[in-house]
All heavy atoms as a GROMACS GRO file, in nm:
protein
  582
    1MET      N    1   8.830   9.700   9.944
    1MET     CA    2   8.967   9.730   9.976
    1MET      C    3   9.049   9.705   9.850
    1MET      O    4   9.034   9.603   9.784
    1MET     CB    5   9.010   9.639  10.091
    1MET     CG    6   9.154   9.642  10.123
    1MET     SD    7   9.183   9.532  10.265
    1MET     CE    8   9.354   9.506  10.247
    2ARG      N    9   9.136   9.798   9.817
    2ARG     CA   10   9.226   9.782   9.702
    2ARG      C   11   9.360   9.731   9.754
    2ARG      O   12   9.413   9.782   9.852
    2ARG     CB   13   9.244   9.915   9.630
    2ARG     CG   14   9.350   9.914   9.527
    2ARG     CD   15   9.318   9.918   9.383
    2ARG     NE   16   9.188   9.961   9.342
    2ARG     CZ   17   9.124   9.902   9.241
    2ARG    NH1   18   9.178   9.800   9.179
    2ARG    NH2   19   9.008   9.945   9.202
    3LEU      N   20   9.413   9.631   9.688
    3LEU     CA   21   9.539   9.569   9.725
    3LEU      C   22   9.633   9.580   9.606
    3LEU      O   23   9.604   9.529   9.498
    3LEU     CB   24   9.516   9.422   9.762
    3LEU     CG   25   9.637   9.336   9.789
    3LEU    CD1   26   9.706   9.382   9.917
    3LEU    CD2   27   9.596   9.190   9.801
    4LYS      N   28   9.746   9.648   9.626
    4LYS     CA   29   9.849   9.659   9.522
    4LYS      C   30   9.979   9.606   9.580
    4LYS      O   31  10.029   9.662   9.678
    4LYS     CB   32   9.866   9.804   9.477
    4LYS     CG   33   9.745   9.858   9.404
    4LYS     CD   34   9.770   9.998   9.353
    4LYS     CE   35   9.649  10.048   9.276
    4LYS     NZ   36   9.676  10.174   9.209
    5VAL      N   37  10.030   9.498   9.524
    5VAL     CA   38  10.151   9.435   9.576
    5VAL      C   39  10.242   9.391   9.462
    5VAL      O   40  10.196   9.363   9.351
    5VAL     CB   41  10.120   9.313   9.666
    5VAL    CG1   42  10.053   9.355   9.795
    5VAL    CG2   43  10.036   9.211   9.595
    6ASP      N   44  10.370   9.386   9.492
    6ASP     CA   45  10.470   9.330   9.401
    6ASP      C   46  10.492   9.185   9.440
    6ASP      O   47  10.501   9.153   9.559
    6ASP     CB   48  10.601   9.408   9.410
    6ASP     CG   49  10.587   9.551   9.361
    6ASP    OD1   50  10.504   9.575   9.272
    6ASP    OD2   51  10.660   9.638   9.409
    7LEU      N   52  10.503   9.098   9.340
    7LEU     CA   53  10.515   8.954   9.365
    7LEU      C   54  10.631   8.896   9.286
    7LEU      O   55  10.661   8.942   9.176
    7LEU     CB   56  10.387   8.882   9.320
    7LEU     CG   57  10.254   8.935   9.372
    7LEU    CD1   58  10.139   8.876   9.292
    7LEU    CD2   59  10.241   8.904   9.519
    8ARG      N   60  10.694   8.793   9.341
    8ARG     CA   61  10.795   8.720   9.264
    8ARG      C   62  10.728   8.628   9.164
    8ARG      O   63  10.775   8.609   9.053
    8ARG     CB   64  10.885   8.638   9.357
    8ARG     CG   65  10.982   8.724   9.437
    8ARG     CD   66  11.062   8.642   9.534
    8ARG     NE   67  10.965   8.590   9.632
    8ARG     CZ   68  10.977   8.475   9.695
    8ARG    NH1   69  11.081   8.400   9.675
    8ARG    NH2   70  10.886   8.435   9.780
    9HIS      N   71  10.614   8.567   9.206
    9HIS     CA   72  10.537   8.478   9.119
    9HIS      C   73  10.394   8.472   9.170
    9HIS      O   74  10.364   8.524   9.278
    9HIS     CB   75  10.599   8.338   9.111
    9HIS     CG   76  10.622   8.275   9.244
    9HIS    ND1   77  10.521   8.217   9.317
    9HIS    CD2   78  10.734   8.261   9.317
    9HIS    CE1   79  10.571   8.170   9.431
    9HIS    NE2   80  10.699   8.196   9.433
   10GLU      N   81  10.305   8.410   9.094
   10GLU     CA   82  10.164   8.406   9.127
   10GLU      C   83  10.137   8.342   9.263
   10GLU      O   84  10.044   8.378   9.335
   10GLU     CB   85  10.085   8.330   9.019
   10GLU     CG   86  10.089   8.393   8.883
   10GLU     CD   87  10.207   8.346   8.799
   10GLU    OE1   88  10.307   8.292   8.854
   10GLU    OE2   89  10.200   8.363   8.676
   11GLY      N   90  10.218   8.244   9.299
   11GLY     CA   91  10.201   8.174   9.426
   11GLY      C   92  10.213   8.266   9.547
   11GLY      O   93  10.154   8.240   9.652
   12ASP      N   94  10.290   8.375   9.534
   12ASP     CA   95  10.302   8.470   9.646
   12ASP      C   96  10.167   8.533   9.679
   12ASP      O   97  10.136   8.557   9.796
   12ASP     CB   98  10.402   8.581   9.612
   12ASP     CG   99  10.546   8.534   9.620
   12ASP    OD1  100  10.572   8.426   9.675
   12ASP    OD2  101  10.633   8.608   9.570
   13LEU      N  102  10.084   8.556   9.579
   13LEU     CA  103   9.951   8.613   9.604
   13LEU      C  104   9.865   8.513   9.679
   13LEU      O  105   9.797   8.548   9.775
   13LEU     CB  106   9.884   8.653   9.472
   13LEU     CG  107   9.744   8.712   9.484
   13LEU    CD1  108   9.743   8.838   9.571
   13LEU    CD2  109   9.687   8.742   9.345
   14LEU      N  110   9.869   8.387   9.638
   14LEU     CA  111   9.792   8.284   9.707
   14LEU      C  112   9.840   8.266   9.851
   14LEU      O  113   9.758   8.251   9.942
   14LEU     CB  114   9.801   8.151   9.631
   14LEU     CG  115   9.742   8.153   9.490
   14LEU    CD1  116   9.767   8.020   9.420
   14LEU    CD2  117   9.595   8.187   9.494
   15THR      N  118   9.970   8.270   9.872
   15THR     CA  119  10.025   8.260  10.009
   15THR      C  120   9.976   8.376  10.095
   15THR      O  121   9.933   8.356  10.208
   15THR     CB  122  10.179   8.258  10.005
   15THR    OG1  123  10.222   8.144   9.930
   15THR    CG2  124  10.238   8.252  10.145
   16PHE      N  125   9.979   8.498  10.040
   16PHE     CA  126   9.932   8.615  10.114
   16PHE      C  127   9.785   8.600  10.152
   16PHE      O  128   9.746   8.625  10.266
   16PHE     CB  129   9.954   8.742  10.031
   16PHE     CG  130   9.894   8.864  10.093
   16PHE    CD1  131   9.958   8.928  10.197
   16PHE    CD2  132   9.771   8.913  10.050
   16PHE    CE1  133   9.902   9.041  10.256
   16PHE    CE2  134   9.715   9.024  10.107
   16PHE     CZ  135   9.780   9.088  10.212
   17LEU      N  136   9.701   8.560  10.055
   17LEU     CA  137   9.558   8.545  10.083
   17LEU      C  138   9.532   8.436  10.186
   17LEU      O  139   9.444   8.451  10.272
   17LEU     CB  140   9.482   8.517   9.953
   17LEU     CG  141   9.482   8.632   9.852
   17LEU    CD1  142   9.421   8.586   9.720
   17LEU    CD2  143   9.412   8.754   9.906
   18ASN      N  144   9.608   8.327  10.183
   18ASN     CA  145   9.594   8.222  10.284
   18ASN      C  146   9.632   8.271  10.423
   18ASN      O  147   9.567   8.239  10.521
   18ASN     CB  148   9.677   8.099  10.246
   18ASN     CG  149   9.617   8.021  10.131
   18ASN    OD1  150   9.497   8.025  10.108
   18ASN    ND2  151   9.701   7.951  10.057
   19LEU      N  152   9.739   8.351  10.431
   19LEU     CA  153   9.779   8.408  10.560
   19LEU      C  154   9.675   8.507  10.612
   19LEU      O  155   9.644   8.511  10.732
   19LEU     CB  156   9.915   8.477  10.549
   19LEU     CG  157  10.035   8.385  10.528
   19LEU    CD1  158  10.160   8.466  10.494
   19LEU    CD2  159  10.059   8.300  10.651
   20LEU      N  160   9.618   8.584  10.522
   20LEU     CA  161   9.513   8.679  10.559
   20LEU      C  162   9.392   8.605  10.613
   20LEU      O  163   9.334   8.643  10.715
   20LEU     CB  164   9.476   8.762  10.436
   20LEU     CG  165   9.390   8.884  10.455
   20LEU    CD1  166   9.457   8.984  10.548
   20LEU    CD2  167   9.362   8.948  10.322
   21GLU      N  168   9.353   8.497  10.549
   21GLU     CA  169   9.240   8.417  10.593
   21GLU      C  170   9.267   8.352  10.729
   21GLU      O  171   9.179   8.346  10.815
   21GLU     CB  172   9.208   8.308  10.490
   21GLU     CG  173   9.088   8.225  10.525
   21GLU     CD  174   9.056   8.123  10.418
   21GLU    OE1  175   9.147   8.078  10.346
   21GLU    OE2  176   8.938   8.088  10.407
   22ALA      N  177   9.390   8.309  10.753
   22ALA     CA  178   9.427   8.243  10.879
   22ALA      C  179   9.417   8.338  10.998
   22ALA      O  180   9.398   8.294  11.111
   22ALA     CB  181   9.568   8.186  10.869
   23ARG      N  182   9.428   8.469  10.976
   23ARG     CA  183   9.417   8.567  11.085
   23ARG      C  184   9.275   8.579  11.138
   23ARG      O  185   9.253   8.632  11.245
   23ARG     CB  186   9.466   8.703  11.038
   23ARG     CG  187   9.615   8.702  11.008
   23ARG     CD  188   9.666   8.837  10.995
   23ARG     NE  189   9.645   8.908  11.121
   23ARG     CZ  190   9.699   9.022  11.152
   23ARG    NH1  191   9.777   9.080  11.067
   23ARG    NH2  192   9.675   9.080  11.267
   24ARG      N  193   9.178   8.534  11.061
   24ARG     CA  194   9.036   8.535  11.098
   24ARG      C  195   8.987   8.673  11.140
   24ARG      O  196   8.916   8.688  11.238
   24ARG     CB  197   9.010   8.433  11.208
   24ARG     CG  198   9.043   8.292  11.165
   24ARG     CD  199   8.998   8.191  11.268
   24ARG     NE  200   9.044   8.060  11.233
   24ARG     CZ  201   8.975   7.973  11.161
   24ARG    NH1  202   8.859   8.006  11.113
   24ARG    NH2  203   9.024   7.854  11.135
   25GLY      N  204   9.025   8.775  11.064
   25GLY     CA  205   8.981   8.912  11.091
   25GLY      C  206   8.850   8.945  11.022
   25GLY      O  207   8.811   9.061  11.018
   26GLY      N  208   8.784   8.845  10.967
   26GLY     CA  209   8.660   8.864  10.893
   26GLY      C  210   8.662   8.775  10.770
   26GLY      O  211   8.753   8.695  10.752
   27LEU      N  212   8.560   8.788  10.690
   27LEU     CA  213   8.553   8.713  10.565
   27LEU      C  214   8.585   8.808  10.450
   27LEU      O  215   8.552   8.925  10.456
   27LEU     CB  216   8.413   8.656  10.546
   27LEU     CG  217   8.364   8.558  10.652
   27LEU    CD1  218   8.218   8.524  10.627
   27LEU    CD2  219   8.449   8.433  10.652
   28PHE      N  220   8.649   8.756  10.348
   28PHE     CA  221   8.677   8.839  10.232
   28PHE      C  222   8.660   8.757  10.106
   28PHE      O  223   8.667   8.634  10.109
   28PHE     CB  224   8.816   8.902  10.239
   28PHE     CG  225   8.928   8.802  10.229
   28PHE    CD1  226   8.980   8.768  10.105
   28PHE    CD2  227   8.981   8.743  10.342
   28PHE    CE1  228   9.084   8.677  10.094
   28PHE    CE2  229   9.085   8.652  10.332
   28PHE     CZ  230   9.136   8.619  10.208
   29GLU      N  231   8.632   8.827   9.999
   29GLU     CA  232   8.629   8.763   9.868
   29GLU      C  233   8.712   8.848   9.772
   29GLU      O  234   8.712   8.970   9.780
   29GLU     CB  235   8.487   8.746   9.817
   29GLU     CG  236   8.416   8.873   9.783
   29GLU     CD  237   8.279   8.852   9.722
   29GLU    OE1  238   8.265   8.762   9.635
   29GLU    OE2  239   8.187   8.925   9.759
   30LEU      N  240   8.782   8.782   9.689
   30LEU     CA  241   8.862   8.848   9.586
   30LEU      C  242   8.768   8.870   9.468
   30LEU      O  243   8.726   8.777   9.401
   30LEU     CB  244   8.979   8.757   9.547
   30LEU     CG  245   9.083   8.812   9.455
   30LEU    CD1  246   9.152   8.932   9.517
   30LEU    CD2  247   9.185   8.705   9.422
   31SER      N  248   8.728   8.996   9.446
   31SER     CA  249   8.628   9.023   9.344
   31SER      C  250   8.690   9.051   9.207
   31SER      O  251   8.625   9.032   9.105
   31SER     CB  252   8.536   9.138   9.385
   31SER     OG  253   8.609   9.254   9.409
   32ALA      N  254   8.814   9.100   9.205
   32ALA     CA  255   8.883   9.125   9.079
   32ALA      C  256   9.032   9.133   9.106
   32ALA      O  257   9.074   9.180   9.211
   32ALA     CB  258   8.835   9.255   9.015
   33CYS      N  259   9.111   9.086   9.011
   33CYS     CA  260   9.256   9.092   9.029
   33CYS      C  261   9.324   9.093   8.892
   33CYS      O  262   9.289   9.014   8.805
   33CYS     CB  263   9.304   8.972   9.110
   33CYS     SG  264   9.468   8.992   9.178
   34THR      N  265   9.418   9.185   8.876
   34THR     CA  266   9.496   9.193   8.753
   34THR      C  267   9.642   9.173   8.788
   34THR      O  268   9.695   9.238   8.878
   34THR     CB  269   9.478   9.333   8.688
   34THR    OG1  270   9.340   9.354   8.663
   34THR    CG2  271   9.556   9.342   8.559
   35LEU      N  272   9.708   9.083   8.716
   35LEU     CA  273   9.851   9.060   8.732
   35LEU      C  274   9.922   9.110   8.608
   35LEU      O  275   9.879   9.080   8.495
   35LEU     CB  276   9.881   8.911   8.752
   35LEU     CG  277   9.826   8.846   8.877
   35LEU    CD1  278   9.856   8.697   8.876
   35LEU    CD2  279   9.884   8.909   9.001
   36ARG      N  280  10.029   9.186   8.628
   36ARG     CA  281  10.106   9.239   8.515
   36ARG      C  282  10.254   9.206   8.535
   36ARG      O  283  10.305   9.214   8.646
   36ARG     CB  284  10.090   9.390   8.506
   36ARG     CG  285   9.954   9.433   8.463
   36ARG     CD  286   9.951   9.583   8.430
   36ARG     NE  287   9.818   9.620   8.389
   36ARG     CZ  288   9.728   9.676   8.469
   36ARG    NH1  289   9.758   9.701   8.594
   36ARG    NH2  290   9.608   9.707   8.424
   37ASN      N  291  10.320   9.178   8.425
   37ASN     CA  292  10.464   9.156   8.428
   37ASN      C  293  10.532   9.290   8.459
   37ASN      O  294  10.509   9.388   8.392
   37ASN     CB  295  10.510   9.102   8.292
   37ASN     CG  296  10.655   9.067   8.288
   37ASN    OD1  297  10.730   9.097   8.381
   37ASN    ND2  298  10.696   9.002   8.183
   38SER      N  299  10.617   9.293   8.560
   38SER     CA  300  10.684   9.418   8.596
   38SER      C  301  10.828   9.423   8.543
   38SER      O  302  10.895   9.524   8.558
   38SER     CB  303  10.684   9.437   8.747
   38SER     OG  304  10.756   9.334   8.811
   39ARG      N  305  10.873   9.318   8.480
   39ARG     CA  306  11.011   9.314   8.432
   39ARG      C  307  11.021   9.328   8.281
   39ARG      O  308  11.130   9.334   8.226
   39ARG     CB  309  11.078   9.186   8.480
   39ARG     CG  310  11.081   9.183   8.634
   39ARG     CD  311  11.161   9.071   8.688
   39ARG     NE  312  11.302   9.079   8.661
   39ARG     CZ  313  11.390   9.152   8.727
   39ARG    NH1  314  11.349   9.230   8.824
   39ARG    NH2  315  11.517   9.148   8.697
   40GLU      N  316  10.912   9.331   8.210
   40GLU     CA  317  10.902   9.349   8.066
   40GLU      C  318  11.029   9.316   7.986
   40GLU      O  319  11.114   9.401   7.964
   40GLU     CB  320  10.856   9.490   8.035
   40GLU     CG  321  10.718   9.517   8.090
   40GLU     CD  322  10.666   9.653   8.053
   40GLU    OE1  323  10.708   9.707   7.950
   40GLU    OE2  324  10.581   9.703   8.126
   41GLY      N  325  11.040   9.192   7.945
   41GLY     CA  326  11.149   9.150   7.861
   41GLY      C  327  11.279   9.119   7.934
   41GLY      O  328  11.375   9.076   7.873
   42LYS      N  329  11.283   9.146   8.062
   42LYS     CA  330  11.405   9.118   8.139
   42LYS      C  331  11.402   8.974   8.188
   42LYS      O  332  11.299   8.906   8.188
   42LYS     CB  333  11.415   9.212   8.258
   42LYS     CG  334  11.426   9.358   8.218
   42LYS     CD  335  11.434   9.446   8.340
   42LYS     CE  336  11.434   9.593   8.300
   42LYS     NZ  337  11.432   9.680   8.417
   43ILE      N  338  11.513   8.928   8.234
   43ILE     CA  339  11.525   8.794   8.289
   43ILE      C  340  11.446   8.786   8.419
   43ILE      O  341  11.447   8.878   8.501
   43ILE     CB  342  11.673   8.759   8.314
   43ILE    CG1  343  11.749   8.759   8.182
   43ILE    CG2  344  11.687   8.625   8.384
   43ILE    CD1  345  11.899   8.744   8.196
   44VAL      N  346  11.378   8.674   8.440
   44VAL     CA  347  11.300   8.654   8.563
   44VAL      C  348  11.395   8.648   8.682
   44VAL      O  349  11.499   8.583   8.678
   44VAL     CB  350  11.218   8.523   8.553
   44VAL    CG1  351  11.150   8.491   8.683
   44VAL    CG2  352  11.117   8.533   8.440
   45SER      N  353  11.358   8.717   8.789
   45SER     CA  354  11.440   8.722   8.910
   45SER      C  355  11.384   8.630   9.017
   45SER      O  356  11.262   8.618   9.031
   45SER     CB  357  11.444   8.866   8.964
   45SER     OG  358  11.508   8.869   9.090
   46LEU      N  359  11.472   8.567   9.092
   46LEU     CA  360  11.429   8.483   9.204
   46LEU      C  361  11.419   8.563   9.333
   46LEU      O  362  11.353   8.521   9.427
   46LEU     CB  363  11.525   8.365   9.223
   46LEU     CG  364  11.536   8.268   9.106
   46LEU    CD1  365  11.640   8.162   9.135
   46LEU    CD2  366  11.402   8.206   9.074
   47GLN      N  367  11.483   8.679   9.340
   47GLN     CA  368  11.484   8.760   9.462
   47GLN      C  369  11.398   8.886   9.452
   47GLN      O  370  11.361   8.942   9.553
   47GLN     CB  371  11.627   8.803   9.497
   47GLN     CG  372  11.710   8.694   9.560
   47GLN     CD  373  11.763   8.596   9.456
   47GLN    OE1  374  11.790   8.633   9.342
   47GLN    NE2  375  11.776   8.469   9.494
   48GLU      N  376  11.371   8.934   9.333
   48GLU     CA  377  11.297   9.060   9.315
   48GLU      C  378  11.161   9.033   9.251
   48GLU      O  379  11.138   8.928   9.193
   48GLU     CB  380  11.378   9.156   9.228
   48GLU     CG  381  11.510   9.195   9.288
   48GLU     CD  382  11.593   9.282   9.196
   48GLU    OE1  383  11.536   9.335   9.098
   48GLU    OE2  384  11.712   9.295   9.220
   49ALA      N  385  11.074   9.134   9.261
   49ALA     CA  386  10.939   9.122   9.206
   49ALA      C  387  10.943   9.106   9.054
   49ALA      O  388  11.020   9.172   8.986
   49ALA     CB  389  10.857   9.243   9.244
   50ASN      N  390  10.861   9.016   9.004
   50ASN     CA  391  10.845   8.995   8.861
   50ASN      C  392  10.706   9.035   8.813
   50ASN      O  393  10.684   9.054   8.695
   50ASN     CB  394  10.868   8.846   8.828
   50ASN     CG  395  11.010   8.804   8.856
   50ASN    OD1  396  11.103   8.852   8.794
   50ASN    ND2  397  11.027   8.713   8.950
   51LEU      N  398  10.612   9.045   8.908
   51LEU     CA  399  10.473   9.076   8.876
   51LEU      C  400  10.421   9.186   8.967
   51LEU      O  401  10.469   9.204   9.080
   51LEU     CB  402  10.384   8.953   8.899
   51LEU     CG  403  10.414   8.829   8.818
   51LEU    CD1  404  10.332   8.712   8.871
   51LEU    CD2  405  10.383   8.853   8.672
   52LYS      N  406  10.322   9.259   8.917
   52LYS     CA  407  10.249   9.356   8.998
   52LYS      C  408  10.104   9.310   9.001
   52LYS      O  409  10.046   9.280   8.897
   52LYS     CB  410  10.256   9.496   8.938
   52LYS     CG  411  10.393   9.558   8.949
   52LYS     CD  412  10.389   9.704   8.907
   52LYS     CE  413  10.524   9.769   8.921
   52LYS     NZ  414  10.564   9.792   9.056
   53ALA      N  415  10.047   9.303   9.121
   53ALA     CA  416   9.906   9.265   9.137
   53ALA      C  417   9.827   9.387   9.180
   53ALA      O  418   9.870   9.463   9.265
   53ALA     CB  419   9.893   9.154   9.241
   54ASP      N  420   9.712   9.403   9.119
   54ASP     CA  421   9.618   9.509   9.155
   54ASP      C  422   9.484   9.438   9.174
   54ASP      O  423   9.422   9.394   9.077
   54ASP     CB  424   9.610   9.614   9.045
   54ASP     CG  425   9.520   9.731   9.081
   54ASP    OD1  426   9.464   9.733   9.193
   54ASP    OD2  427   9.505   9.821   8.996
   55CYS      N  428   9.443   9.424   9.301
   55CYS     CA  429   9.326   9.343   9.333
   55CYS      C  430   9.223   9.422   9.413
   55CYS      O  431   9.257   9.516   9.485
   55CYS     CB  432   9.367   9.220   9.415
   55CYS     SG  433   9.491   9.116   9.335
   56GLU      N  434   9.099   9.380   9.400
   56GLU     CA  435   8.989   9.438   9.476
   56GLU      C  436   8.935   9.328   9.568
   56GLU      O  437   8.896   9.221   9.522
   56GLU     CB  438   8.880   9.487   9.381
   56GLU     CG  439   8.764   9.555   9.448
   56GLU     CD  440   8.798   9.694   9.498
   56GLU    OE1  441   8.884   9.762   9.436
   56GLU    OE2  442   8.741   9.735   9.599
   57LEU      N  443   8.938   9.356   9.699
   57LEU     CA  444   8.885   9.262   9.798
   57LEU      C  445   8.758   9.320   9.857
   57LEU      O  446   8.751   9.440   9.886
   57LEU     CB  447   8.984   9.241   9.912
   57LEU     CG  448   9.116   9.173   9.882
   57LEU    CD1  449   9.206   9.175  10.005
   57LEU    CD2  450   9.096   9.031   9.837
   58ARG      N  451   8.660   9.236   9.877
   58ARG     CA  452   8.541   9.275   9.954
   58ARG      C  453   8.556   9.211  10.090
   58ARG      O  454   8.568   9.090  10.102
   58ARG     CB  455   8.415   9.228   9.884
   58ARG     CG  456   8.393   9.301   9.755
   58ARG     CD  457   8.263   9.264   9.693
   58ARG     NE  458   8.247   9.338   9.569
   58ARG     CZ  459   8.169   9.301   9.471
   58ARG    NH1  460   8.098   9.192   9.482
   58ARG    NH2  461   8.161   9.374   9.362
   59TRP      N  462   8.558   9.295  10.193
   59TRP     CA  463   8.588   9.250  10.328
   59TRP      C  464   8.465   9.263  10.415
   59TRP      O  465   8.404   9.369  10.419
   59TRP     CB  466   8.701   9.335  10.384
   59TRP     CG  467   8.768   9.278  10.504
   59TRP    CD1  468   8.714   9.263  10.628
   59TRP    CD2  469   8.900   9.228  10.512
   59TRP    NE1  470   8.805   9.207  10.712
   59TRP    CE2  471   8.920   9.185  10.643
   59TRP    CE3  472   9.003   9.217  10.419
   59TRP    CZ2  473   9.040   9.131  10.686
   59TRP    CZ3  474   9.123   9.163  10.463
   59TRP    CH2  475   9.140   9.121  10.594
   60TYR      N  476   8.431   9.158  10.487
   60TYR     CA  477   8.315   9.158  10.576
   60TYR      C  478   8.362   9.123  10.717
   60TYR      O  479   8.431   9.023  10.736
   60TYR     CB  480   8.212   9.055  10.530
   60TYR     CG  481   8.174   9.069  10.385
   60TYR    CD1  482   8.238   8.993  10.288
   60TYR    CD2  483   8.076   9.158  10.346
   60TYR    CE1  484   8.203   9.006  10.154
   60TYR    CE2  485   8.041   9.173  10.213
   60TYR     CZ  486   8.105   9.096  10.118
   60TYR     OH  487   8.072   9.110   9.986
   61SER      N  488   8.327   9.205  10.814
   61SER     CA  489   8.364   9.175  10.952
   61SER      C  490   8.254   9.224  11.046
   61SER      O  491   8.173   9.309  11.010
   61SER     CB  492   8.498   9.240  10.988
   61SER     OG  493   8.489   9.380  10.978
   62LEU      N  494   8.254   9.170  11.166
   62LEU     CA  495   8.158   9.208  11.268
   62LEU      C  496   8.231   9.269  11.385
   62LEU      O  497   8.345   9.232  11.414
   62LEU     CB  498   8.079   9.086  11.317
   62LEU     CG  499   7.994   9.015  11.212
   62LEU    CD1  500   7.936   8.887  11.271
   62LEU    CD2  501   7.884   9.106  11.162
   63ASP      N  502   8.166   9.359  11.454
   63ASP     CA  503   8.222   9.417  11.575
   63ASP      C  504   8.232   9.308  11.680
   63ASP      O  505   8.135   9.236  11.706
   63ASP     CB  506   8.134   9.531  11.624
   63ASP     CG  507   8.192   9.606  11.742
   63ASP    OD1  508   8.302   9.570  11.788
   63ASP    OD2  509   8.128   9.702  11.786
   64SER      N  510   8.348   9.294  11.742
   64SER     CA  511   8.370   9.188  11.840
   64SER      C  512   8.306   9.217  11.975
   64SER      O  513   8.304   9.133  12.063
   64SER     CB  514   8.519   9.165  11.859
   64SER     OG  515   8.577   9.280  11.918
   65GLY      N  516   8.256   9.339  11.995
   65GLY     CA  517   8.193   9.373  12.121
   65GLY      C  518   8.292   9.413  12.229
   65GLY      O  519   8.256   9.431  12.343
   66ASP      N  520   8.419   9.428  12.194
   66ASP     CA  521   8.522   9.465  12.291
   66ASP      C  522   8.513   9.613  12.331
   66ASP      O  523   8.563   9.652  12.435
   66ASP     CB  524   8.663   9.438  12.236
   66ASP     CG  525   8.689   9.289  12.221
   66ASP    OD1  526   8.621   9.211  12.290
   66ASP    OD2  527   8.778   9.253  12.143
   67ALA      N  528   8.448   9.693  12.249
   67ALA     CA  529   8.438   9.836  12.278
   67ALA      C  530   8.340   9.860  12.392
   67ALA      O  531   8.245   9.784  12.412
   67ALA     CB  532   8.393   9.910  12.154
   68ALA      N  533   8.364   9.963  12.468
   68ALA     CA  534   8.274  10.000  12.577
   68ALA      C  535   8.139  10.039  12.519
   68ALA      O  536   8.131  10.100  12.414
   68ALA     CB  537   8.332  10.115  12.658
   69PRO      N  538   8.029  10.001  12.589
   69PRO     CA  539   7.898  10.037  12.538
   69PRO      C  540   7.878  10.188  12.537
   69PRO      O  541   7.929  10.257  12.623
   69PRO     CB  542   7.800   9.969  12.636
   69PRO     CG  543   7.881   9.934  12.755
   69PRO     CD  544   8.024   9.927  12.712
   70MET      N  545   7.805  10.234  12.438
   70MET     CA  546   7.780  10.377  12.425
   70MET      C  547   7.670  10.417  12.524
   70MET      O  548   7.568  10.350  12.534
   70MET     CB  549   7.736  10.408  12.282
   70MET     CG  550   7.726  10.552  12.251
   70MET     SD  551   7.700  10.583  12.076
   70MET     CE  552   7.525  10.561  12.066
   71GLU      N  553   7.693  10.524  12.596
   71GLU     CA  554   7.594  10.572  12.691
   71GLU      C  555   7.502  10.668  12.619
   71GLU      O  556   7.543  10.751  12.540
   71GLU     CB  557   7.663  10.642  12.807
   71GLU     CG  558   7.744  10.547  12.892
   71GLU     CD  559   7.802  10.614  13.015
   71GLU    OE1  560   7.741  10.711  13.065
   71GLU    OE2  561   7.908  10.571  13.058
   72VAL      N  562   7.375  10.655  12.649
   72VAL     CA  563   7.273  10.739  12.588
   72VAL      C  564   7.226  10.841  12.693
   72VAL      O  565   7.187  10.804  12.804
   72VAL     CB  566   7.154  10.657  12.538
   72VAL    CG1  567   7.046  10.746  12.480
   72VAL    CG2  568   7.201  10.551  12.439
   73ALA      N  569   7.230  10.969  12.659
   73ALA     CA  570   7.183  11.075  12.749
   73ALA      C  571   7.031  11.075  12.750
   73ALA      O  572   6.967  11.062  12.647
   73ALA     CB  573   7.236  11.210  12.705
   74GLU      N  574   6.974  11.089  12.870
   74GLU     CA  575   6.827  11.092  12.881
   74GLU      C  576   6.774  11.230  12.892
   74GLU      O  577   6.826  11.321  12.935
   74GLU     CB  578   6.786  11.010  13.003
   74GLU     CG  579   6.820  10.866  12.982
   74GLU     CD  580   6.773  10.780  13.098
   74GLU    OE1  581   6.667  10.808  13.156
   74GLU    OE2  582   6.841  10.685  13.128
   0.00000   0.00000   0.00000
């Protein structure tokens, strides 16, 4: 899964990943992530994005079994 997000600071990415993990929708690993300054030479903002993250997540999940069983024609 590719994740592209704007961040105020690096901690926003960690907060997002912690919230994602808390949802328990499967297991994931962050396999690669690049952070870039999005304000290039401008003053750092407290309200607007200062960084752009481009990350690759590997996501693993199992079927919960909530789906109706598939019928097989004989």
